[in-house]
N, C-alpha and C positions, 0 to 999 in steps of 0.2 A: 336537345329540345329546340323547337322552333322559336324564333325571336318574337317579341311582343308585336302583335299586328297593329298597323295603323287603323284608324277608324274607317269603316266602310261608308261609301256615299249613301245618302238617304234614298230610299226607294221612291222614285217619282213616276211609277207606272200609271197611277191614276191621272196624273197631270198629262202624260203623253196620250193616253186614251181619250181624254177630254178635249185636248187642244191640237191634236195632230194635224187635222185638215186646215184649221185656221193658220197654224204656223207654217205649214207647207205652202199654202197660197202666198203668204207674205214672202217666203224665202225664194220661191220661183220667180216672183216679180223682182225681188232685190237682186237675184243672180243675173237676170236679164239686163238690169240697169248697170251693174258693176262689172260684168264680163261681156265685152263686145262680141266675142265669138258665140256665146250662148244667146245673147240678144239677137244676133243675126239668125241663129237657128230658129228661135221662136218667131221671128218676123217672117222667115221663109215658110214656116208651117202655118202662118196666120193664126197663131195661138191667141186665144181670147183670155187675157188675164182677169177679166171681170167674171168669167164663168166660175161658179163655186166648184172647188175640187171636192168630190165625194167618191165613195166606192165606185160609182158608175162612171165617173169622168177621170178617174186616176190615170187611166191608160193614155189620155190625151196630153199629159204633161210631156213636153219635149225632153228626150233623153240624149245623153252623150255616150257613145260606145267607148269601152276602156281603151281601145286602140288609139284614140285621140290623145291620150296622155303619154304615149310611148316616147322614149328618148329620140328615136330615129326621126320622128315627125317634127321635133323641135318646136312644139306648140304648147308645152306645159306652162310657159310664162304667160301665154295668151289666155290660158284657162284660169289664171288667178283672178280673184275677186277684189283683192286689196293690193296696195303697193308692196313690193317685195320686202321693204323694211319691216312690215308687220308680220312677215312669215318667220316663225321661230324655228321651224324645222321642215325639211323636205323628206317625206317618206318615200322610200324606193321599194318597188315591188321585186319579188323574186322572179327570175326569168332565165330559163335554160337557153333561150334564143339570144341572150346578151342584149336584149332590147327591153329594159324594164320601164315601168310607168313611174312618173315623178309627180308627187302630189304635195303642193305647198299647204302648210297648216299653221293656223294662228294659235296663240296660247289658249284661247277658249276651245278650239277644236281638240287640242291635246287633252284638256280636262274632260271634255265630253267623251272622248274615246276611252279614257281611263274609267269613267263612270260606266260606260256601256259594258266593258269587259268584266269589271268587278261585280256589277249587278248580275251578269249572266253566270259567272263562275260561282257566285254566292248561292244562286238559286239552283243551278244544275250540277255543280262539281264539288259541293261541300267545302268551298274554300275557307269558310269561316272556322272550320274545325280541322283543317289540313296542317299537319305538323311538318311533314317532309315531302319533297317533290323531286323525283328523278326525271329530268328533262332530256330527252334524247335529241339533242341539238347542240351545235357549237355554242360556246360562250360568247359574251359580248365583244371581247377583243377580236375574235375571228370574224364576227358579224360586221364589225366596223371596217375591217379590212376589205370585206366584200363590197360594202357600200362605197368605199373610196374608189373602187374599180368599176363602178356602175356605168360610167360614161356620161353621167349627168353633170353638167357644169353649174352646180349649185353649191351653196355653203350649207353647213349644218345638216348634212344628209345622213340618213339612217335607214337601214332595212326595216320595213314595217313589222316583219315578224320579230325582229330583235326588240323593237319598241314594245310590242305586245308581251314578249317574255319578261321584259323589265317591269311591267305593271304588276306581275304576280310575285316577283322576287321578295318584296318586303313582308309577304303574308305567310311565308313558311321557309324552312331551311331548304335551299335549292342546290342541287348538284347537276351541272351540265355534263353529260356523259361523253360527249365528243371532245377529245382533247387534242390540242395543237402540239405536235412533236417537233421541237426545235432542231435537233441534230439530224433527223431524217429530212427536214426541209433544207438544211445546209447541204446535205448530200445531193438533193435535187438541183440546187444552184450550181454545184460543180459539174452537173450534167447539162448545164445551160437551160434548165427548166425554171419556170417562174411560179410553180404551184407549191403552195404550202401543203404539208402532210398532216392529216388528222386521223385519229383512230377512235373507235367506239370502245370505251374503257370499262371492262368488267369489274376491275378493282374498285372503281368509284361507286358502282352499284352495290357491291358487297360491303363496302365501307359504310354506306348509309344504312343498309339493312342491319348491320351490326350495331350501329348507334341507336337505332329505333327501339323504343321500349314496346312491350307487347300490346299495350292499349293505345299507342300513338298511331295516327293515321298517316298513310303514305300514298301519294298519287304518282302513277306512271304517266308522264306526258310527253309531248313532242311527236316527232316524225314516226309513223307506223312502220316504214320500211327499215329504218335504223333499229327500232325497237325489236322488230321481228328477227332481224338478222342476228343481233346479239343473243337473243333468247334461244333461238333455234340452233345456233352454232356453239355456244359456250355454256349453256345451262342444261345440257342433256342429262336427264335423270335427277336433277336437283330440284328441291322444293323449299319454298320459303313462305309458309302460309300466312297470309294477311287477313283473309276472310273479310268480315264487315269493315275492317279498318283499312282496306285497300280500295283505291279508286283508279280509273283509267280515263285520261283525257287526251286522246290523240288529236293531232292537228297538222295543218300544213299540206294535206293531200299526200299523194304518193301511192295511193292504192293501186294505180294503174302500172306501177313498177318504175316510174320515172320521177326522180326528185333531184333537182340540180344535176350534177354530173353523175349521180348515182343511177345506174340502170340495172334493174333486177327484174325478175319475173313478176307479173301482176300478183298482188297479194289479196286473196279473198278475205273479206272482213271476218267471217266466222272462223277462219283458220288462225288469225292472230288471237282472237278471243279464246279459242281452245288452248293455245299455247300459254297464254297468260293465266288461264284458269288452272291448268296443270301445274304450273310453277308456283303461283301466288294464291290460288283458291279464291279469287275475287268473284263475287256474284255478278251475273249479267246486268242486274239492276244498277250497278255502279260503273257501267261503261258509258263514256261520253265521247263525242267527237266535236271538234271546234272547226268553224269555217268562217272565212271572210275573204275579201280581196282588197288590195291597197286603196282602190279608188272610192271605197265607202268606209265610213266610220263605224258601220254596224257590226255587231258581234252576234254570230249565230251559234247556238249550242244544240246538240242533238243527243237524244237517248237511243239506246238500242231497242228496236222493235222486233219482237218474236214473230209478229204477224207478217211484216215485210222482210224479215231477215236482213235488215239494213238499219242504218242510222237515220232517224227522222229528225230533220232540222226544224228548229223553231224560229220564226221571225220575231225579233224583240219588239217591245212596244214603241221604240223610237223609230221604227221603220215599217214600210209596207212594200209588197212586191207586186210586180206584173210579170206574167209569163207569156213570152211571145213566140210565134211560129218562127223556126229558124230561117225560113226563106221569105215569107211575106211580112214578118214582124207584126202580124195581127195578134191581138190579145187572145189568150186561150183560157179555157175553163178548167177547173180541177179535174184530174183524171188524165190530162194530156201531158206530153213531154215537150219542153221547149226551152228557149233561152231565158235566163234569169235577169230581171231588171229590179234594182233596189232603189227605193225613194225614201229620203229622210230630210227633214229640215234642221236636224241637230248635228252639230260638229262639222259643218260645211261652209264656214265663214271664209276659209282661205282660198278654196278653188271651187269650180263649178261642178260639184259632185252631188247635187240635190237629186238628180235622177240619172242613174248610170246603168247601161246595159253591158253585162259581162258575157264572155263566150262559153260559159258553163251550161251544159244541158241538165235540166232537173226534171224529176217526176213531180208534178204539181198535185199535192194531196188535198190540202184545205185552203180556202181563200182567206182574205184578211179579216173576215167577219166570223170565222169559225173558231172552234176550240179543238185541241188535240183530243181525240177519243181515248187515248191511252194515258195521258197525264193531266189533262184539263187545261193546259197552257192556252191562253187566249192569243189568237193571231194565226197567220198562215203557216203551213207546214209543207215541207218538200223533202225529196231524196235526191242527192247528187248522183247523176248517172255518168258524167264524164265531160270532156271538153268537146266543143263543136268540131267536127271533122275539118282538118285543115287549119285550125286556129293555132297560133304559136303557143308554146309552153310558157307557164308562168311560175315555174319553180325557181329555187335559189340559183341565180347565176353565181359562179363560185370560183375562187382561186384555191379551193381545197382539193387535194387528191386523197381519196379514201383508201384506207388499207384494211384488209381483212385480218 
């Protein structure tokens, strides 16, 4: 049985809807005062801080591309808004290019991020009633080892995905299915290799399925590539019906076949859904996908859309988006495909992350004033199409060697 859950944060959706533009205007001005680099950017663009920020003027807010936070540029300290003594942790992005982003965060940022994810999971992923979670990812010890090898010369560093995983841990009984294998790692050392060895463990999945009672809920979470690999290679012909008590919450990307040093064939999303339905009998209405990137505190959750045959991402009330042309960076209207920019005044006290342009290409479905026609969620919606051509990967840089 899952442990007693801590209290969930209060739903502040109405506050964010009412005060978003006011708070964003204050935060943009404060960021420019406190971060010289962002202040110079605003000055160079002749940004008028007195002009009210509205739906029509949102695109004028100066943004910072995610590349500015990369370790190789050595500018992450310059992007801080507060003295380094006030930074309680540095979140490290995943990066196959071995060039992660580094984001300094204050105590208030950490609390805001926790609120963002718990609110999203409570609404979209039934977290309030989740008893068990199988997370297809390495555990915290392995993740900490990856963070130590990130190349960032900062204290209290932690992979952002590891931090997000830890937020969910107290709310259900969690089993991380990727296991560190000590003796196989020792064998690698004798071959003068420095990679740790990890395996996706079927036994841990079966153990949790055995523990679960018939009416207790179970969520399959984590990386879709790892999930699909285990299910298709080691669960052939097996069925463990969960029905309405089963949920799916994939996250971390990897649909294109690349995740950390894992390189597989691209994974069509319907293919994974069919595999999970065959084994666990989970209805499509219970399929979710999680999305974020380290430079923003925002938590995006998606439901499966039969119309689009894809996951439709929902922008939370703490954020708004602008979609820009990949070459001209001009703002685009719904229906177009372009680069995603996320703006938020909440959880950005540590670094200049109020407006960040990421290298992900999205299909822009509904703007910030719209409602999802399928579920009624207020706010912008989009579908992730992939990464901008030529952009560096942002999956987990790793010291793990995967074994089949």
